[in-house]
N, C-alpha and C positions, 0 to 999 in steps of 0.2 A: 534508394533503399540499400541498407547494409544488412547482412545476415550472418549468423554463425550456427553451426550444427552441434547438437549434443544428443545425449541419450537420457532416458528417464532412469534415475538412480533409485534411491529410497523414496517411500511414500509415507508421510506422517499424517495422522488424524488427530486434531487438537480439539479439546473442549475449553473454550475461554470462559471464565467465570465473571460474575457480576463485578464491575469496576475495573477489569483488565483493560489497559490502554492499548489501542490499536493505532499505529502499527508497532509500537515499541515492544509489546509482549511477543509478537511473532518474530521480530528481528532478534530479540534476545534468545528465543528458542532456537532459531536457525543458527545463531552463533554457537550456542552450546552443543549443537549436533554437528558442527562443521559444515553446514550447508552454505555454500557461497552463492549459487545461482538456482532459481526455482520459480515455480508458478504457484500462486496461492489463490484458492477459491474459498469464499467465506459466506456463511448464511447465519442469521440470528438476529439478536436485538442490540440496538445502539441506543444509549440513554442520554448522553450529553457529549459536548465537544463542539468542534467547528469543522465545516467542510470548506474547501477551496472551491468556489463555484465560477471561477474564471478570473482573468485579469481585468482590473478596473478599466484600463484603456489598452486595446489590442496592439496598437502600434508603439507603445511605450516600452523601452528597455532600460534597465531591468523592469519587468512588470510588477505592478502593485497588486497583490492578490486580493480578491473579494472574498471575504469570509462570511459564512452564514452559520449562525449558532443552531445547534440541535437542541431543541427544548422538549424533553419528555421522551418516552420510549417509542422507538421506530422499528419497524421490520426492515431488515437490510440484506442485500446481496452485494457482493463485491468480488472483483478480480484484480490480481496484481502480479508484479514481477519482482523477484528478489535478485539483486546483483550486488557484488562487493564494491565498496568505495575504495579510495586510494590506500586506506589502511587495511583493507581486507574485510572490513565489517559488512555483513549483509544488510542492505538497505532495501526496504519494501516501498515500491511505488504502487499504490492501490486506489482504485476508483470504485465507487459504489452508488447504488440507488437506495434511498431510504424512504419508507412510506409510513404514513400515519393518517388515519381518518380520511382516506380517499385522496390525500395530497402526497405528491412524490417530489423529493429533491435528489439531485445527483451531484457528485463532485469527488474531489480528491480528499482522502482521509489523512493526508500527510501531517496536518497540524495536530492530529490526535483526537480520537473519540473514545468514549468509555463504553464497554460492553454493558448492556442492560440484561440482567439475569443470566443469559447464556448465548454464546455464539459458537458455531462449529466451523473449523477451518481444515482444509486439506492442503498440505504442501507436497508438491511433486518436485523432488530434487532433479536438477538438470546437470549432468556431468559431461565434461568435455567441451562445453560451449565456452568460447572466448568472449566474455562480456564483463563490463565493469561500468561503474558510475563515475563520471568525471565532471568536474566543475566547468560550466560554460560561462565564459567571461561576459558575454553580451546579456544573457538572460539572468545570470546568477543562479540558475538551476544546476543541480547535479544530474546530468543526463546520461542515459544508457548509451554506451559506445560498444560496438561489436566489431570483431575482425573478420 
């Protein structure tokens, strides 16, 4: 395990509107406010898109993602970490659980999902932490690296 220490900076409360794309709209907001590193908590509705629900074959590198479509409005909760890529752009890695009619799916929202009606997010800016997303050659993922 590797770790870095920081302090809570600003806190932002966001209302995402119908059709807003997650994670893109949160990344764009973070960039506009100069947030490089942070924690994101989200609750609300997700209407469509795709979740990454695991690698097709666990031992295969780079992994082929298994994508599961989101059909119709789902209740959602999600948590994620913002960290800058090599160019300094904040990138959000966010996983969530989506439920509809007693059925739950969980996965990574990286491929993009659309807000259904409304979602609420809180961004806790973390200042002073030395963290960045760097391309991992073996997996092809942009992974969090900390000093």
